[in-house]
N, C-alpha and C positions, 0 to 999 in steps of 0.2 A: 504494500500499500504506499502510495506517495506521501512524503512528508512535507512537500511544498504547499504553501498556503493557497487556498482556493477562493474564488469569488462565486457565491452561490445565491440564487433567488429561489425561495420556496413559497408555494401557494397552497391554500386549501380551497375546496369547492365552496362557492358562495351560498350561504344559507338564504332561503327564500324569505322575503321580508313580510310574510303575512302570518307568522306563527312562531311559537317559542322554540328554543333550542331544547333537545331531549338527549337522552343518553346514547341514542343511535348516532346523532350528530357528533357527540363528544369522542367517539372512537377515533374518527379521522383526525380531529383536531389535537387530541392527545398524541396520537401516533406521530403526526407531523412535528408536534412541539418537542417530543423526546428527541427526534432526529436533529432538529435545529439546535436544541440546547447541547446535544453532543458535539455538533460541529463548532459551536462557540467555545466549548471547552478545549477543543483541539487547536483554537486560535484562528480558525478560518473566518474570512469576511463573508457573513451570511445575513440576508434580509428575509424576514418572514411576513407576508402580507396576506390580507383577505379583504372582503367587503360584503356588504348585503346585496343580494340580487333583488332589485327593487322595482322591476317593471313587469307588465303583463296583465292579462284580463283578470286573473284571480284577485290581484291586489286592487284593481279598479273596482271590481264588484264588492269586495269585502269592505272597502272604505265607504262605498255607497250604502251598504247595509248598516254600517256603524254611524252613518250621518256625518262623516268627516272627509277631508280631502285626502287623496292618495299620499300627498306630501306629508301630511300630519301623521298618517298611519305608519309610513316607512321610517320617519323620524323617530317615532315612539318605539317601534320594534327594534331599530338599530341600537338604541340605548339599552334596551333589555338584552339584546344579543351580546353587546360588549361587556355588560355586567356579568353575564353568565360565563363568557370566556375568561374574563379576568378572575372570577371566582375559582376556576379550575387551573389557574396559573398558566394560561395559554399566552405565550410571550410574543404576540405580534408586534412588529415594528410599526405597522400602520393597519388600521381597520377603517375602510372607506365605504362608499356606496356607489352602485352603478348609476344612480340618479345624480351625476356630478358633471361639471363642465369638462373635466379631464376625459370622462368616458364619452361624452357627446362629441368632443373634438376627435378623439381617436376612432370612434365608430364612423364618423363621417370620412376621416382620412382613409380607413380601411375600405370602406364602401366605394369611395371615389377611385381609389387605386384599382380595385377589382373591376369596376365598371370601365375605366379607361383601358384596361388590358383585355377586355372582351369577356370577362368571367361572369358578368351579370346578364341574365336573359330575361326578356319580358314576354308574358303571354296571358291571355284572358282565360280565367277558369270560372267554373260554376261552383257556388258554395250555398250552404244552408244559411238562411238569414231569419232572425227572430223578429217578426213583424211588430211585436209589442214593445221590445227593448230597442228596436231599430239598430241592430248590431249583427255582424256576421259572427257565426258561432264556431269556435275552435272545436276540433274533433271531440275532445273530452267534455264538451259542454252540450253534446247531443247524445241522447239515449233512444234506444228503440229495439226492435226485434232483429236478431241476426239474420241476414239474408240466406245463409248457408244451412244452419241447423235449426233455425226458427226459435232459438232461445230468447226469452224476453229480457228487457232491461239490460241491454249490452251497450257499451260505449261506441262512439262513432268511428273508431279506427280498428278495433279488434274485438273478437268474441272471447270471453273468458271461459266459455264452455267447450267450444270445438277448436279454439286457437286460430280461427280463420282471421285474416286481415282483409280489410275492404275500405271503400270510401264512405264517408258519412251519407253520401247520396244514395248508396245502396241499401241503407237501413230501411226496414219495414216499420211503419207507424212511428216515424221519428217524432221526438218532442224536445223542446229546449229545456235543459236543466235549469236555466236561469229563470224562466217565467212559466214554464209548463206549456207554452203555446206550441202549436204545430208550425214548424219552420217552413219557409218557402225558398224556392231556388232563385238565386240572383247571380248575375255575372259580375266579375271584378277583375281588373288588371292587376297582376301580381309580378313580383320580381323574384328571380330565382338565381341562386349561386350554382355555377356549373361544376359540381363536385366530380363528375366523371373525368374532367380534364386532368385531375390530379392523381388518377389511379396509379400510374407508374411511379410517381413520386412517393406515394403512400406505400407501395409495395417495396420500394427501395428502403424506406424508413423501417419497415418491418424487418427487412433482411439484415439491418445493422446489428441486430442481436441484443439491443439494450432493453427492449420491452419485456415485460413479464410474459412468459410463455402462453399463459391463459389469454392475455390480451392479444398477442400476435395470432393465436389460433382463431379467436373470434373475429378479427379483422379479415382473415382469409375466408371465413364463412360469408362475411358480408360482400367480399369481392365475387364470390361464386354466385351469390344471389343477384348481383349487379348493382352498381352504384347509381343513384338517381339524383337529378337536380333537386336542390333544397330550397323550399319556399322561405324566403327571409323577410317577407313583408306582411303586414297586417293593415286592415282598414279601420278608419275611425268608427266608433270611439275606442280608444286604446290608450293605456297609460304607458308612454315610452318616448322615444326620440323620433321626431319626424324625419323621414328620408329627405335629404337635401334635393331641392328642385322639384319636389312632388307635392301634390295637394292632398291632404288627408290620407297620406300613406305613412306607416310607421314601421321602424325596424322590429321584427319579431324578437322577443325577449332573448331567445337563445343566440341571436347574433351578437348583441352588446353584453350579454352576461360574461362570457370568458374574456371579452376585451376589458372587463372590470379588473382583471389581474394587472393588466398594463396601466390602467388608470390609477389604481391604488398605489402602484409603484411610482408613477409619475407624480402623484400627490406627495408621496414620501420624499422624492427628489426636491420638490419645492420647499420642503421643511429642513432638509439636511444638506449642508454646504458640502460641495465636492462630490456628490452622488449623481452620476450621469445616466440618464435614461437610455441613451443609445448604446452605452457600453454593456447593457444587459439585454436590450431588445433589438438592437440593430442587426442586420444580416451578418455583419462581421464580428459579432460578440463572441468572446472566448469564455464568457461567464457560463456557469452551469445553471439550468432552469428545470425545476421539478414541480409537477403538480401532484398533490395527494387527493385522490378522489374516491367515491364509492362506485361499485360495479353498475349501479343503475344509470350512471351518466357517462359510461365508457364510450358509447356510440359517438356522442357529440365531441368528446375530448380526443378520440383517436382518429377520427375522420375529418369532420368539419373544421375543427379548430386548427390542426396543423396545415390543412389545405388553405384555409383563410389567410393564415400567416404567410405561407409560401407565396400565395397569389398577391398579397399586399406588400410583399418584400420586407417582411420582418423575419426574425429567427424563429425556429421551432423549438419546443421543449426537448431537453435531453431524454427525459423519461416521464412517464405517467405512472404513478404508483397507485395501484388499485386495490382496495380492500373489500371485504364482504359486509354482511349485515350483523347487527347485534340481535341476539335472541336472549330471553330471560327465562331461566329454569327450563331450557329446552324448547321453548315455544316462542313465537313472535310476540313482540310487546303488545300487551292488552290493557285497554283502558278500564275494562270492567274489573280486571284483577289488580289494578294498580300498578302494573309493571311497564306501562307506557309512562315512563318517569321523566318529568321535565328537569332540566339542569338546575333551575331555581329551587325546585322541590327537594332535590337531592342536597343542595348546599345548605338548606335550612336544618338538615338532620345529620349529615355525615361530612367527614373530612374529605375534601377532593383528592387527597393523595392516596386514600384507599383505592379509588377507582383508577387512578393513574397507574398504580402498581399492578392491580389485578389485570387491567387491559394489557399492560406491557408483558406481564407473565404469560399471557395467551397469544400474543401477536406474533405472526411470522411474516415473511414477504410474499406469501401466496394470497389468492383471493378466496380465503376461507371465511365462513361466518363465525362469529365469536359468540360463545354462550356465557352470559353473566349468570352463573349458578349461584344463588344467593347464600346457600349454606356453605358451598366451597369458598365463596367470597370472604366470608367471616372467618373461616378456618385458616385460609391462606394468609390473609392479612395478619391475623394474630400470631400465627406460627412463625412466619418469615420475618416480619418486621418488628414485632413486639418480643416474642419469646427468644428469637435468634439474634437479630441485628442490634436492636436498642439494648437488649439485655447484656450484650457483649460490652457496651460502654458502661452501663450502670453498675455492673458487678465488679468492675475494676476502678472506676472513678472515685468511689468513696475512700478506698485505701490510699489512693494518691493524694487526695485532698487532706485526709485526717493525719496520715503518717508521714507525708513527704511534702507538706506545704504546697501542694498543688503543682509540683514540678515533676516532669517525667525524668526517667533514668537517662544517663549519658551513654548508655550502650544498648544494643539489640540482644536480647537474651537468646533468641533462636534465629540466627541469621538464615538458615536454610528455609525455615517456614516463611519468614519475611520475604525472601527472594521468590519463594513459590507463589505467594499471594500477589506481590507486586509485579511478578513476571508474567501474570496473565493479562496485563493491560492491553497489549496489542490484539490478543485473541478476542477479548471482550470488545475492543474497539471495532474489530472486523464485524462482529455480530451487530453492533449498533449501525455501522456504516451500511450493512446489507439489509437492515430493517428486520433482522432476526432477533427481536427484542426478547421473546420467550427463551431463546437459547442463551442470550446474555444473562437473563435472570437466573436460569438454572446454573450457569457457571458460577455467578456470584454467590448463590446460596450454598453451593457445594463448598466454596472457599470459606463461607461463614460457618458452616458445620465443622470445618477443620480448625478454625480459630477457636470456637467454642470448645472443641475437644481438647485443644491445647490448655485452655484454662481449667477444664475439668481435671485433666491429668495433673496439672501443677498445683491445683487446689489452693489458691492464695488465702482462703478462709482458714486453712489449716496452718499455713506458713505464718499467718499473723499471730497465731497462738504459741508458736515455737520461739525459743530463745535463739539468738544469733542467726536468724533468718531474715533480718530486715532488708539486707541488700538483695537477697533472692526474691522477697516479696516485691520490693521496688521494681526490680527488672521484670518480673512476670506480669505484674499489673500494667506497667508501661508498655510491654509487648502487646497486651490485650488492647490498649488504646491505640497503639500504632496500626494494629490490624483493622480495628474499627474505622480509622481514618481512611485507609485504602478502600475498604468495602463501601463506605458511604460516599466516597469519591466516585467509584464505579456507578453508584446509583443516583448520582446528582442529576443527570438528565431526566430521570423518571420522578424523583422526589425532591424538587427544588426547595420546598419549604422545610422539610426535614434536614436537607443538606445545609440550609442557611442556619438553622438552629444548632446543627452540629459544628459549623464553622465558628459560631460564637463560643461554643463549649471548648472547641480545640484551640481557639485563638489563632486561626490561620485560614487562608483561603484555599479552596480545593480546585486545582486544575489538573488536566490530564498529564501535563508535563512534570508535575511535582509529586505525583503519588508515590513514586519509588524512593523519594527522599525522606528519611525518617525525621521525626521532630525530637532531636536529642537534647537533653537538658533544657526542655521547653516547658514554660508554664501554661497550664490550662485553667479555665474558669471552673467554679464549683458546678457540679452536675445538677441539672435541672431535668425534669421529665421531658423527654423528647418527643414522645408519641403516645397516643391514647389507644387503649384496646378497643376494638370494634365489638359492640354489643348488638346481639340479634334483636333485642327490643327496639333499637333505633331503626333497624331495617323494617320491622313491622309497622312502626309509627310512620316511616316514610311511605310505605305502600298504602297505608290507610289515607294519609294525606293526598297521595296521588289519586286514589279512587274518588275522594271528594272533589278534587279539582277537576278531574276528568268528567265528573257528573255535573259540574257547574254549581256545586253546593257551597264552595268557600265564599265566592263573591259573585252571586248570581247576577247582580246588577251590571257587573263588569263583563259578562260573558256575552259576546255579540250573538244575536239571534240569526241563525242560518234560515234562509228562505225555505218554506215548506215545499218539499218536492211534490209535484203533481203525481197522482196515482197513475200507474201504467194504464193507458187506454185499453178498453176491452176490444177484443177482436170481433170481427163480423160474425153475425149469428150463423151457426151451422146446424145441419139437421142431425138427427139421431144416426142416420146412416153414415154421415161424415165421421161422427165420433167412433162408430163401430169399426171404422178402418184402422184405428189405433189399437195395437195389441199391447196393452200395458200388463206387465207381469211382476210378481213378487220375485225378487232374486236374493239369494244369500251370498254375502261376500266371503269368498274362500281365501283370496289374497288381495292385498292392497299395498302399493308402494309408490313413492314419488318417482317421477321420471327425471333423472338427474339433469338432462339437457333442457328441461323446460321449467320455466318459472311458475307455470299454471297447472300443469297436468298431474293427475294421479292415475296410475294403471291399476284397474280392477280385474280380477278373475272371478266371475260370477256363476253360481249354481242356479239353473232354471228348472230344477227338478229332474236331474239326470243328464242334462246337457249343459255344458260350460261355455261361456262367452268371455271374450276379452273386450273391455270397454275402457276408453280413455275419457276422463272427466276433468274439466277445468276448475276444480274446487280446491286446489292446493293451498291457496291463501287461507281458506277457512278451516282446514283440517292439517294442523302441523304434525300430528302423529298418526299417519295413515294406518299404521299397524293396529291401531285401537278400533278401526272400523271392521276388522276381520270378525266374522260371526254375526254381524248386523244384517238385518233384512232391509232392502231398499226397493224402490219402484223403478222400473226401467221400461223404455219403449223398445219392445222385442222385434218389431217388424220394420224398424228403420233400416234403410239400405246401408250396408257396411261402408265405412269411409276409410280410404287408405290415407294414413297419416305418416309423417316422417319417422315416427317411432314404432309403427306397426299398424295393424288392422283394428279399427274400432267397430264393434259389432253391436251397436245399440247406443242408447242414451239413458243415463241415470237422471232422474228428476230431483230438482232441488228448488227451493224458494229463496228469494231475497234479491237485493240490488246488484249483486256481483262482488267480486273480490273476496274480502273476509266476511262479507254479509251474505252468506249462503248457507242454507240448512237442508240437509237431506230429509226427504219425506219419511216419516216413521210408519211402521207397520204394527198393528195390534197383534198381541200374542195369539197364537193359534194359526196364523197365516203360514202357509208352507211355501218353500221355494217352487216356482213354476205356476202358482195360483194366479188366475187372471183377475185383473182389476176391472170392475164393471160399474 
């Protein structure tokens, strides 16, 4: 690993400015912050920036519901976001907003360069229009019946039941989610970014070998499916930046959102003398640029964003570090169970460094989901940080203070052990550099165990009672403090507050370069409690508070009222003969498992009374533990024509009720009904 100093810019994905930060968001920001703090400890020149993503239809509509301007909404939300990140010790150099003059100027510059170089195409398209709200409807603001499988209450771009993708124009019985009105078709001129022109450049970028393997593989799939031109414009009314030279046309939020990285850094440059924008974003930049993002926005960051930068003659990122989702106790975060935990709720009950440590202990450089198991959370924090790490300092500091006037010995009692612990610095540094934080924690805790074994074997509490053992007692307890100093130094990127308290106790600053240098004949401060044990009762109190907040019970007056969704329109009347054409059957679930390659599908093997069928159902978001459905009876359409899907043949359809996504419920069957029984 090179020891020359580096110039680095790090960003996190921009939180959307219409809701609070939750523990799912915090995974990414903690991961990035640990990496940034490590680089600072190494002496590298590094800047860490972020901003609120402040444009788009949802923000416009939410502000309207609350009776305030979009500008007021995003200002208030930004203050809340900044407070949450500060509470978790996220050390941004700048936290800005995409609703800024810097972002407007850069968005216009990038658009103009793309247009002048022939990468902006214009054509007229037909869209669904809400006649009551007088606005064109984004895909996710239209619901209706799937044109392929006829499942009701599906979004305008894809079906969560059969996984088909389609245009909102193809929906049956469409309705506006905004007003409930039946939309009409209107034509509008739109502007498109010519993404296919950059296919070879993107393929070359993949072949550079720097991207995570999962990201590169996913990009190859998108190439196989064929790149499409990207619609970058929206019609008024819309909260965002107007497209220069156009009337009532606005940049789509996803065009100016990633430009917010550049805008936030440009704003930092205006505050910091000597910091040059071009040296980090110009085509000739030798600085390193990294984006930390979640896997849900990988499509935009690995295709559109580098292509836009290339087309507008700015530099591309060195890498995009993608992470998975957060689950709690093995299931997706749930508002009803209180596990959809807001950052502010957590901070009212628990030390932020508990979560920083636990996330670090489970993070790797792969795109794996991370489970916050609350019992394991308590056990690991108390075992590692309280019983092992802090106890190493506390069990030795008292002797140093009382018997030796707070001064450490002038010698190292066990040079081999000291060299072994301090000699792991580069191995642990490599783990941090490669974002293998869990591996780093395991290495550090293994060394902590060795340090505690040393103290156990030397037994200073026994030496303290023996005559003529004062020098040995001094050397042994000093050795314990020396080892603690190295270990807390290794953990400083993860636990900045504990490290700060430890620095005050040790009367020294911890840097990566000085960890191998012992503090000989050095005075330390009287020991004070460095860390508090985590109590399960506080976890329970946090979960209860989260339930109350999610139910809108804490401050009901402050909870914005969502518009009441219109009831799904009833289908046209059919005859009994039409109904008789449906062969609805009771089926017993023999097997049920998630389809790894799909975010939506579960694979069922069903018993229909002697005959088995394979059925794929888009209810994955509603049932996190598919194995629990085994043995249950469900209702299925048995005479639906088989559908060949990417993952296999689906031989029917399982019936469920709800609005889609996590709001889906399998229909229950009374006791006594047998597999194969017909539903009449």
